[in-house]
Structures are given as structure tokens and as C-alpha cells.
N, C-alpha and C positions, 0 to 999 in steps of 0.2 A: 499878283498882289505886291510881292516884294519889289519887283522892278518898278511898279507904279510909285511906291513910296520913295525909293531911292532917287527918283528924278528930282526930288526937292532937295537939291544940294545945299541950299542955304539953311535948311533945318537939319538934315542928316549929314552933318559935316564930317564926322569920323565914326564909322559904324563897324561893329563886330557882329558878324552873322554866324551863329552856331548851328551846326548840323549834326546828325547822329553818328555818321561814320565817314570813312575816307572816300568811298564811292560816291556818296551823296555830295561831299565837298567838291570833288572833281566835276560831277555832273552839274551842280549849281553854278560853279565857277564858269564852266563852258557856256552855259545858257546866258549868264549875265555879262560875260566878256564881250559878247556881240554888241551890247549897247553901251557898256561902260569902259571897255578897253583898258586904257592906262590907269583908270581910277580904281581898279579892282585887283586884288591879289589873293592867294590861297596858301594855306599851310596845313599839313597834317603829318602824321608819323612816317608816312612813306616818302616824304620829300627829304632830300639830303639836308644835312645840317647847314651847309652854306646857303642853300635855297631858302630854308626857314629863317635864318638870321637876316638874309637880305630882305625878305618879305616883311619881317617884323620892323626892321630899320626903316624901310620905305613907308610903312604904315605909321610908324611913330613920328616920322619927320613930315608927314602930310603929303608925301608924293603919291601915295595911294589912299583914297578916301574910304574904301570898303575892303574889309578883310574877311574872307570866308574861312572858317576853321572848325575843327572838331574840339573836343574837350581838352586837347593838348594845350590850348590857350587859356583854359579856365582857371588855372592855378599857376602861381610862381612868377608871373610877369607883371611888372609895374609899369603900366602904360597910362599916361595921363591924358586928360581932355578927350576921352571917348564920349561922344554925345549920346550914342544909342547902342544898346545890345539887343539884337534881334534873335530870338529863338525860332529858327525856321522849322526845326523838329522839336517836339516837346520831349524833354529828357524823362527817361523812365524812373530815375531816382531824383526825388525832390531836392536832395542836397546838391546835386549837380547844377540845378537851376540857381540855387543861392550863390554858388561859386561863379557861375556865368555872369549874373547881373552885378556881381561885385566888381566887375571890370570897369563899370561906369560910375559916375558920381563920386569920384575920388578927389582928394585934396580940396574938399569943400566946394567942389564944382557940381553943378546940377547935371543929372543924367537921367535917361529914360530907358525902359526896357519894354519890349514887345514880345508877345508869345503867340505863335501860330499853332493851332491845334485842330485836329480832325475829330470826328465822332469817336473813332477808335482810341484817340489819345485823351479823351475827356477824363478817363480814370486817372491818368497821370497828372492832369491839371488839378483835379480835386486833391490829389496827394500834396501837390505844391501849396495849394491854398490852406490845407490843414496844417502843414509845417509852419507856414508863415502866420497862421491864425488871422488870415484876412482874405477877402475875395478880390480876385484880379478883375479890374474894371474891363468890361467888354465893349469894344468899339464896333459899331455897325460896319458891315462889309460895304465898301464903296460900290455904288450902283454902276459906275462907268468902267468897272474892271471886268474884262471878259474872263469867264471861268473856263479853263481848258478841260477838255474831256480826255486828254492823253494821260495814260497811266504810266507811272514809273515802273521799272522792272520789278521792284518789290511789291507793287500793287497789282501787277498783272496776274491772272489766274495761272497757277502752277500746274503743268501737265506732267504727271508721273508716268514715264514709259514703262511698259511691262518688260519682263525679262526677254531675252533674245527669243523671238517666236520660232526661230529655226532650230533652237536647241531643245531636244526632247529630254525631259527630266525623269520620266518614269515609264514603266512597262505599259501602263494603260494608254498613254499618249502614243506609244509606238504601234500598237494595234497587233492583230493576229498575223498580218502579212509579214511583219518584222520577224516573228518567231519562226514562221515557215521558211523564210529566206535564210535565217540563221542556221536552222537544222540542215538545209540543203547545202550550205557552204561549209559545214563541218567536214573536216578531213582527218584521217588517221594516217600517220606516217608508217607505211608498210613497205619500206624500201626492199626490193628484191623478192617480194612475196610471190609474184607471178612465176618467176624462175623456180622457186622452191616448190610451188604447186605442180609444175610440169615435171620436175625431177622426181617428186614423190610419186606421181602418177605412172610414169613410164620406166622407173628404175627396175632392174632385174632383181628378182628375189634371190637372196643368198642361199646357197646350197652347200652340202658337204663336199661337192666337187669343185667348188670355187677355190682357186689357188690362194688368192688373197685371204679368203675367209679361213682356209686351213693354216696359212702362215700365222695369222693372228691368234689362232687357237693354240698353235705350238709354242708361241712366246709366253703364254700364260702359265 
């Protein structure tokens, strides 16, 4: 839909495209760059300052017709003659929408804003309309635009992997064989016990005729 609109360069002369986050900005930029190449640029907070300043300058001077950005561009920049602000993602906070569309229609120039929203984003659109105390005019979806069935990473079903299946966390999972093996592997350190047993079994009994025994008795 966005690519279809931007083809009309005579109408969409200088366009700010707002997205929700940095990943979305890079993803949209890569998709559109295939068709618009030198006409498009992108900025967000992960870009270096030099990169951002160059993109802003090129957009301001008309070298680039389309600038994809996050809300980093919604405040504090005085750029004139922006013909359109396109909200590719509906902002969750209606105040952000007001700041975004304030980038167009400056210096008594006419500007237009477009809002793309999904069924899930309808609640955010309603909040915007409540804040502005007006209803956003709805434009019919063009019949010649092909609707893609490809989902973004955020839209794809999330698969939560279980904990490591090879890791046994409790005694119940270990089973009875574990305990039997553990008992079998238990060892007691009885160093020299065999020698002591033999010596105790076969040693000669002490008697009164034993010289060593009598010597020890005399010392006492």
C-alpha cells in the first residue's frame, strides 16, 4: 500500500514515514529501497550522529524525497515544505500522533497526514480521535493493491521453548533406576581396612611369656 502511494512523486513530493521502532524502520527502508533507491533515506537512534545529520540534510535539500524514521524526528526539527506525514504504525500514545503530523503544514503551507492501522491498532486510532475531538476520514483501500500474506517477525506466532529436556529437575523425573544406581555407586573410604582385618584375624594372642608384653608391663 505504501509503495503504491509513493509512486505518485508529483503528489508525494516530500514524505516523512513514521514507524514504531528501530527494527521496523530498518525493515521498511530495506523493502522500499529496492524500488526507490536514491529517493529514500532512514534515521533512528541507532544511527551515528553523522549519518543522521547527513540524512536530514539530504531530505531537507530535496536530494531524498522519502525519509523513514521513528519518533526521534517527531520533535525539535524545523523542516519546511513536507507535503505528507505517513504513520505506517499507529502510535500507542495519541500525543505522539499530534507531534508527528505537526511536521507538515508549516509556514502556512498545506500538508496532509495519513494513518495506517490494523484491527489491533483500532483502539489507538480511537484514542487519537478522542484527543483531537474529530473523526479521521477513512479512505477506501485501493482495489489494485495486492495484500501480502507475509507476516512480520512481530506478527508471527511466538514459540516458547520448554526448558532443556535433557536437564532433570526433580527426583520424580529421575525415576527409581536413578536411586538404585546411586546407592550402588556409593563408596566408603576404608583405606587399609583389608590389611587390618587380616592382621586382627591372625595375630598371636598376647601372653605372660611374651617378651614384648612383659617389657611393656615393667615400664608401667
